[in-house]
C-alpha positions as CSV (number, residue, x, y, z in Angstrom):
1,X,109.2,94.3,122.0
2,X,106.9,91.4,122.7
3,X,104.3,91.6,119.9
4,X,102.2,88.8,118.4
5,X,103.7,87.3,115.3
6,X,102.4,85.0,112.5
7,X,105.4,82.8,113.3
8,X,103.4,81.8,116.4
9,X,100.0,81.6,114.9
10,X,97.6,79.0,116.3
11,X,94.1,77.8,115.4
12,X,92.0,76.6,118.3
13,X,88.9,74.6,117.5
14,X,86.3,75.1,120.2
15,X,82.7,74.2,120.9
16,X,80.6,77.1,122.1
17,X,77.0,77.7,122.9
18,X,74.9,78.8,120.0
19,X,74.1,82.2,121.5
20,X,74.3,85.6,119.9
21,X,77.3,86.5,122.1
22,X,79.3,83.3,121.6
23,X,81.7,84.5,119.0
24,X,82.2,88.0,120.6
25,X,83.1,86.2,123.9
26,X,85.8,84.2,122.1
27,X,87.2,87.3,120.4
28,X,87.2,89.2,123.8
29,X,89.1,86.3,125.4
30,X,91.8,86.3,122.8
31,X,92.1,90.1,123.1
32,X,92.3,90.0,126.9
33,X,95.1,87.4,126.7
34,X,97.1,89.6,124.4
35,X,96.6,87.7,121.2
36,X,96.0,89.2,117.8
37,X,92.8,87.6,116.3
38,X,93.1,87.0,112.6
39,X,90.1,84.8,111.8
40,X,87.0,83.4,113.5
41,X,85.3,80.8,111.4
42,X,82.1,78.8,112.3
43,X,82.9,75.3,110.8
44,X,79.8,73.5,112.2
45,X,76.4,74.8,113.5
46,X,73.8,73.0,115.6
47,X,70.7,74.0,117.4
48,X,72.5,74.1,120.8
49,X,76.1,74.7,119.9
50,X,78.7,76.0,117.4
51,X,82.1,74.6,116.4
52,X,84.4,77.5,115.8
53,X,88.0,77.8,114.6
54,X,89.7,80.7,116.4
55,X,92.9,81.8,114.6
56,X,95.2,84.3,116.2
57,X,98.9,85.3,116.4
58,X,100.8,84.8,119.7
59,X,104.1,86.2,121.0
60,X,105.6,82.7,121.6
61,X,104.6,79.1,122.3
62,X,103.9,79.8,126.0
63,X,101.7,82.7,125.0
64,X,99.8,80.4,122.7
65,X,99.1,78.1,125.6
66,X,97.9,81.1,127.7
67,X,95.5,82.1,124.9
68,X,94.1,78.6,124.7
69,X,93.6,78.5,128.5
70,X,91.8,81.9,128.3
71,X,89.4,80.4,125.7
72,X,88.6,77.4,128.0
73,X,87.5,79.9,130.7
74,X,84.8,81.4,128.6
75,X,81.4,80.1,129.8
76,X,80.3,77.0,128.0
77,X,83.4,76.7,125.8
78,X,85.3,73.5,125.3
79,X,88.6,73.3,123.4
80,X,88.7,70.4,120.9
81,X,92.2,70.8,119.6
82,X,95.0,73.3,119.0
83,X,96.9,73.5,115.7
84,X,100.2,75.3,115.3
85,X,100.0,76.9,111.9
86,X,103.7,77.2,111.5
87,X,104.2,73.4,112.0
88,X,101.2,72.7,109.7
89,X,102.8,74.4,106.7
90,X,106.0,72.3,107.3
91,X,104.3,68.9,107.2
92,X,106.0,66.8,104.6
93,X,108.4,69.7,103.8
94,X,108.0,72.8,101.6
95,X,109.4,71.6,98.3
96,X,108.7,69.1,95.6
97,X,110.1,68.2,92.2
98,X,107.9,68.4,89.1
99,X,109.0,67.4,85.6
100,X,109.0,70.2,83.0
101,X,108.4,67.8,80.0
102,X,105.4,65.5,79.4
103,X,105.8,61.8,80.0
104,X,102.5,60.5,78.7
105,X,103.4,57.8,76.2
106,X,106.3,55.7,74.9
107,X,107.6,58.4,72.5
108,X,107.9,60.9,75.4
109,X,109.8,58.3,77.4
110,X,112.1,57.5,74.5
111,X,113.1,61.1,74.1
112,X,113.3,62.1,77.8
113,X,114.9,58.9,78.9
114,X,116.3,55.9,77.1
115,X,117.3,55.5,74.3
116,X,117.2,59.2,73.2
117,X,118.8,60.6,76.3
118,X,122.1,58.8,75.4
119,X,122.6,61.2,72.5
120,X,122.4,64.2,74.8
121,X,124.8,62.5,77.3
122,X,127.4,62.0,74.5
123,X,127.0,65.5,73.3
124,X,127.9,66.8,76.8
125,X,130.7,64.3,77.1
126,X,132.1,65.8,73.9
127,X,131.5,69.4,74.9
128,X,131.0,69.8,78.7
129,X,129.9,73.4,78.2
130,X,126.7,72.0,76.8
131,X,125.6,70.8,80.3
132,X,124.6,74.4,81.0
133,X,122.4,74.5,77.9
134,X,120.9,70.9,78.0
135,X,120.4,70.2,81.8
136,X,119.1,71.8,84.9
137,X,122.5,73.2,85.6
138,X,121.7,76.5,83.9
139,X,119.0,77.4,86.5
140,X,119.8,75.4,89.7
141,X,121.5,76.5,92.9
142,X,122.6,74.4,95.8
143,X,121.8,75.9,99.2
144,X,124.6,74.4,101.3
145,X,124.9,74.4,105.1
146,X,126.6,72.5,107.9
147,X,124.0,73.7,110.4
148,X,126.6,75.5,112.5
149,X,125.1,79.0,112.6
150,X,121.4,78.7,111.8
151,X,119.4,82.0,112.1
152,X,119.7,83.0,115.7
153,X,119.6,79.4,116.9
154,X,123.3,78.6,116.7
155,X,124.9,75.2,116.0
156,X,121.8,73.0,115.7
157,X,123.1,70.7,113.0
158,X,122.2,69.8,109.5
159,X,118.8,68.0,110.1
160,X,117.5,70.9,112.2
161,X,118.7,73.4,109.6
162,X,116.8,71.7,106.8
163,X,113.5,73.7,107.3
164,X,115.4,76.9,106.9
165,X,117.2,75.7,103.7
166,X,113.8,74.5,102.3
167,X,112.5,78.0,102.9
168,X,115.5,79.6,101.2
169,X,114.9,77.3,98.2
170,X,111.2,78.3,98.1
171,X,112.2,82.0,98.1
172,X,114.6,81.5,95.2
173,X,111.8,80.0,93.1
174,X,109.1,82.4,94.2
175,X,111.0,85.6,93.6
176,X,113.4,84.8,90.8
177,X,112.4,81.5,89.1
178,X,115.6,79.8,90.3
179,X,115.4,76.1,91.1
180,X,117.3,75.7,94.4
181,X,117.8,72.7,96.5
182,X,118.9,72.2,100.2
183,X,122.2,70.4,100.7
184,X,122.6,69.9,104.4
185,X,126.0,68.4,105.2
186,X,126.6,66.2,108.2
187,X,130.1,67.5,108.8
188,X,131.7,70.8,110.1
189,X,135.2,70.0,108.8
190,X,136.3,72.7,106.4
191,X,138.3,70.3,104.1
192,X,135.4,67.9,103.9
193,X,132.8,70.6,103.1
194,X,135.0,71.9,100.3
195,X,135.6,68.5,98.9
196,X,131.9,67.5,99.0
197,X,130.7,70.8,97.4
198,X,133.4,70.5,94.7
199,X,132.2,67.0,94.0
200,X,128.5,67.8,93.6
201,X,129.1,71.1,91.7
202,X,128.6,69.6,88.2
203,X,124.8,69.5,88.9
204,X,124.5,73.2,89.8
205,X,124.9,76.6,88.2
206,X,125.6,78.3,91.6
207,X,126.4,77.6,95.2
208,X,124.7,79.5,98.0
209,X,126.5,79.0,101.3
210,X,124.1,79.5,104.2
211,X,124.3,79.5,108.0
212,X,128.0,78.4,108.3
213,X,129.8,79.8,111.3
214,X,132.7,82.3,111.1
215,X,135.5,82.2,110.5
216,X,135.1,78.7,108.8
217,X,132.7,80.2,106.3
218,X,135.3,82.7,105.0
219,X,137.8,79.9,104.1
220,X,135.1,77.7,102.6
221,X,133.9,80.4,100.4
222,X,137.4,81.5,99.3
223,X,138.5,78.0,98.5
224,X,135.4,77.1,96.6
225,X,135.6,80.3,94.5
226,X,139.1,79.2,93.5
227,X,138.1,75.7,92.6
228,X,134.8,76.2,90.9
229,X,133.7,77.8,87.6
230,X,130.2,78.7,89.0
231,X,129.3,81.6,91.4
232,X,129.8,80.9,95.1
233,X,128.0,83.3,97.4
234,X,127.7,83.3,101.2
235,X,124.4,85.0,101.7
236,X,124.9,85.6,105.4
237,X,127.9,87.7,104.4
238,X,127.3,89.3,101.0
239,X,123.5,89.2,100.9
240,X,123.3,91.0,104.2
241,X,126.0,93.5,103.1
242,X,124.2,94.3,99.8
243,X,120.9,95.1,101.5
244,X,122.5,97.1,104.3
245,X,124.3,99.2,101.8
246,X,121.1,99.7,99.8
247,X,119.3,100.8,102.9
248,X,122.1,103.1,103.9
249,X,122.0,104.8,100.5
250,X,118.4,105.8,101.1
251,X,118.7,106.5,104.8
252,X,121.5,109.0,103.9
253,X,119.1,110.5,101.3
254,X,116.6,111.1,104.1
255,X,119.1,112.9,106.4
256,X,121.1,114.6,103.7
257,X,124.5,113.3,104.5
258,X,127.1,112.1,102.0
259,X,128.3,108.5,102.2
260,X,132.0,109.3,102.1
261,X,131.8,111.7,105.1
262,X,129.8,109.7,107.7
263,X,131.2,108.0,110.8
264,X,130.0,104.4,111.0
265,X,130.2,102.0,114.0
266,X,129.6,98.3,113.3
267,X,128.8,96.0,116.1
268,X,129.8,92.4,115.2
269,X,132.8,91.2,113.2
270,X,131.5,87.8,112.2
271,X,130.3,86.8,108.7
272,X,127.8,89.6,108.2
273,X,129.9,92.3,109.9
274,X,133.0,91.5,108.0
275,X,131.2,91.6,104.6
276,X,129.4,94.9,105.5
277,X,132.6,96.5,106.4
278,X,134.4,95.4,103.3
279,X,131.5,96.6,101.0
280,X,131.3,99.9,102.8
281,X,135.1,100.2,102.4
282,X,134.8,99.4,98.7
283,X,132.2,102.1,98.3
284,X,134.5,104.8,99.8
285,X,133.4,104.9,103.5
286,X,136.6,105.7,105.3
287,X,135.6,106.2,108.9
288,X,134.4,102.8,110.1
289,X,134.9,101.5,113.7
290,X,134.2,97.8,114.2
291,X,133.4,96.4,117.7
292,X,133.5,92.9,119.0
293,X,133.0,91.6,122.5
294,X,136.3,93.3,123.6
295,X,135.4,96.7,122.2
296,X,136.7,98.6,119.2
297,X,139.0,96.8,116.8
298,X,142.1,98.9,116.0
299,X,145.6,98.3,114.6
300,X,147.1,97.9,118.1
301,X,144.8,95.0,119.1
302,X,144.5,93.2,115.7
303,X,147.5,90.9,116.2
304,X,146.7,87.4,117.3
305,X,143.3,87.4,115.7
306,X,142.2,85.5,112.6
307,X,143.2,87.0,109.3
308,X,139.7,88.4,108.7
309,X,139.8,90.4,112.0
310,X,143.3,91.4,111.2
311,X,142.1,92.8,107.8
312,X,139.5,94.9,109.7
313,X,142.1,96.1,112.2
314,X,144.4,97.2,109.3
315,X,141.8,98.8,107.1
316,X,139.4,100.6,109.5
317,X,139.4,102.9,112.5
318,X,141.7,105.6,111.1
319,X,141.4,107.6,114.3
320,X,142.5,104.5,116.4
321,X,139.4,104.9,118.5
322,X,139.5,102.6,121.6
323,X,136.9,101.6,124.2
324,X,133.6,99.9,124.5
325,X,130.8,99.9,121.9
326,X,129.0,102.6,124.0
327,X,132.1,104.7,124.1
328,X,133.0,104.7,120.4
329,X,129.3,105.2,119.4
330,X,129.3,108.8,120.7
331,X,129.3,111.2,117.8
332,X,128.8,108.5,115.1
333,X,126.4,109.2,112.3
334,X,125.5,105.5,111.6
335,X,125.2,102.4,113.8
336,X,125.0,99.0,112.2
337,X,124.4,96.1,114.5
338,X,124.9,92.4,113.4
339,X,125.8,91.0,116.8
340,X,123.5,90.3,119.8
341,X,120.4,91.6,121.7
342,X,120.0,94.5,124.0
343,X,123.6,95.9,123.9
344,X,122.5,99.5,123.8
345,X,119.8,101.8,125.3
346,X,118.0,104.8,123.9
347,X,120.4,106.9,126.0
348,X,123.3,105.5,124.1
349,X,121.7,106.4,120.8
350,X,121.2,109.9,122.1
351,X,125.0,110.3,122.2
352,X,125.3,109.9,118.4
353,X,125.4,112.8,116.0
354,X,122.3,114.6,115.0
355,X,120.1,112.9,112.4
356,X,121.6,109.6,113.3
357,X,120.9,106.3,111.5
358,X,120.5,103.1,113.4
359,X,120.4,99.6,111.8
360,X,119.8,97.2,114.7
361,X,119.7,93.9,112.9
362,X,120.1,91.2,115.5
363,X,117.1,88.8,115.4
364,X,114.7,88.3,117.0
365,X,115.9,90.9,119.6
366,X,117.8,93.8,118.2
367,X,120.9,95.5,119.7
368,X,118.6,98.3,120.9
369,X,114.9,98.6,121.3
370,X,113.7,100.2,118.0
371,X,111.1,102.3,119.8
372,X,113.7,103.7,122.2
373,X,116.1,104.2,119.3
374,X,113.5,106.1,117.3
375,X,113.2,108.7,120.1
376,X,116.8,109.9,119.2
377,X,117.6,108.7,115.7
378,X,116.3,110.0,112.4
379,X,116.1,106.6,110.7
380,X,115.8,103.2,112.4
381,X,115.9,99.8,110.7
382,X,115.8,96.2,112.0
383,X,115.7,92.7,110.7
384,X,112.2,92.2,112.0
385,X,109.0,92.2,109.9
386,X,106.9,93.9,112.6
387,X,108.8,97.2,112.4
388,X,109.4,99.6,109.4
389,X,112.5,99.2,107.3
390,X,113.1,95.5,107.5
391,X,116.6,94.7,106.3
392,X,115.9,91.3,104.6
393,X,118.3,89.3,102.5
394,X,115.4,88.2,100.2
395,X,115.7,91.6,98.6
396,X,119.1,90.5,97.3
397,X,119.9,86.8,96.8
398,X,117.1,85.7,94.4
399,X,117.8,88.5,91.9
400,X,121.5,88.3,92.5
401,X,121.7,84.6,91.5
402,X,119.2,85.2,88.6
403,X,121.6,87.8,87.2
404,X,124.7,85.6,87.6
405,X,123.0,82.6,86.0
406,X,121.7,84.7,83.1
407,X,125.2,86.2,82.6
408,X,126.8,82.8,82.7
409,X,129.4,84.4,85.0
410,X,131.1,83.1,88.1
411,X,133.3,85.8,89.5
412,X,131.5,87.8,92.2
413,X,133.2,91.2,92.4
414,X,132.7,94.3,94.4
415,X,131.3,95.9,91.3
416,X,128.6,93.2,91.0
417,X,127.6,93.6,94.6
418,X,127.5,97.4,94.4
419,X,125.3,97.1,91.3
420,X,122.9,94.9,93.3
421,X,122.8,97.4,96.2
422,X,122.1,100.3,93.9
423,X,119.3,98.5,92.2
424,X,117.6,97.7,95.5
425,X,118.0,101.3,96.6
426,X,116.6,102.6,93.3
427,X,113.5,100.5,93.7
428,X,112.4,103.1,96.2
429,X,111.7,106.2,94.1
430,X,112.6,109.8,95.2
431,X,109.0,110.5,95.9
432,X,108.7,107.4,98.1
433,X,111.7,107.5,100.3
434,X,111.2,108.7,103.9
435,X,112.4,107.7,107.4
436,X,110.0,104.7,107.5
437,X,110.6,103.5,103.9
438,X,114.2,103.2,102.9
439,X,114.0,99.7,101.4
440,X,111.3,98.2,99.1
441,X,108.9,95.6,100.3
442,X,110.2,92.0,100.0
443,X,107.0,91.4,98.0
444,X,107.7,94.1,95.4
445,X,107.7,92.2,92.2
446,X,110.0,94.7,90.5
447,X,112.9,94.2,92.9
448,X,114.3,90.8,91.8
449,X,114.2,91.6,88.1
450,X,115.9,94.9,88.7
451,X,118.6,93.3,90.7
452,X,119.1,90.5,88.1
453,X,119.4,93.0,85.3
454,X,122.0,95.1,87.2
455,X,124.0,92.1,88.3
456,X,124.0,90.6,84.8
457,X,125.2,93.9,83.3
458,X,127.9,94.3,85.9
459,X,129.0,90.7,85.6
460,X,129.3,90.9,81.8
461,X,131.2,94.2,82.0
462,X,133.9,92.3,83.8
């Protein structure tokens, strides 16, 4: 599982002798230390020495230090400095604001600001609907978090969550032309979050809730949807569910099984698990068994839990299967993990039905080693970028919001989410789909427009 990643890329600037073997010795040192060399650039050259930037991917921070130490042990080599490339791209943040109109002279200022802007303000005061036509509202999304469930890092707070929200905003712009902005709230009180978001909503055309812990996230989303006339979307729930369903459509094409006849086991009943189960249920999957830390959720053990787990208990597990995750997995056609690392082994996957499908989505370490799972399953997907079939929400949320904004709609229905999932699945053509390619690349430029068009049409259809 431990493979070098661009997320731990380093550039080590070294001085080395100006011999014919100097650079090859540096490359050999990186390789021997287990790093993945990506660039080796001579930045200065002298008669007796070279200054070289050695850029490579590491497994983690400690591994980066090991690679640096290995370079110091090359004869005649001195390390000048080490730069962490991930931290470098975050210096000063990843976002900026640029005006869309020229402000070069007095006439420009008079129209964009005072006195001309007063006429636009009065027009909106008279007809509030014009805010969507005459301001940034028509193309702007607030990326809202309380920092309570950030990536796989847990409750790290709003300031520490800001780099993730900046990245999310950058993805909105890059893939769908949506202007998004981080809104990191220094509170984890449900009432306060709802009140704050409601108060700032006039600026935005949509609200993307992000990295808010369950079950609080469910109530926040439900209440805001009731209060606001703009779309409210919790990406950790519905974005994940949309991409999982899209991947499942194509995985079932590979193995030749119908969606309404497969047995599905879902590990994890938090935000993502709950949304996945509800969307599968809406699409006609009837045999779903959800597992939490206590094992299978079924009608007899649903009482006393929160309302969302009670819904799962009442609407899934028609065979009343009981037992641990390992026990209920036997004979299943599909495993979907949105829980924690290393819960299963390859031997557990071997107990599933023939031509099994495994989506082990816990990050950075999946529920089961993908290599071990692949020995027994026909199709394997993860949330990681270093394995085939990455289930990544960026396939969904940019185009999803683009479509909702273009439709001027706010109600997010099952039909809208199903349309988005189908559009993502259809981005992989019949001649392309195979066990290692069930979802399109996140860099496929056709995905976001296709999702936007499908969402717009579904939203306008009501």
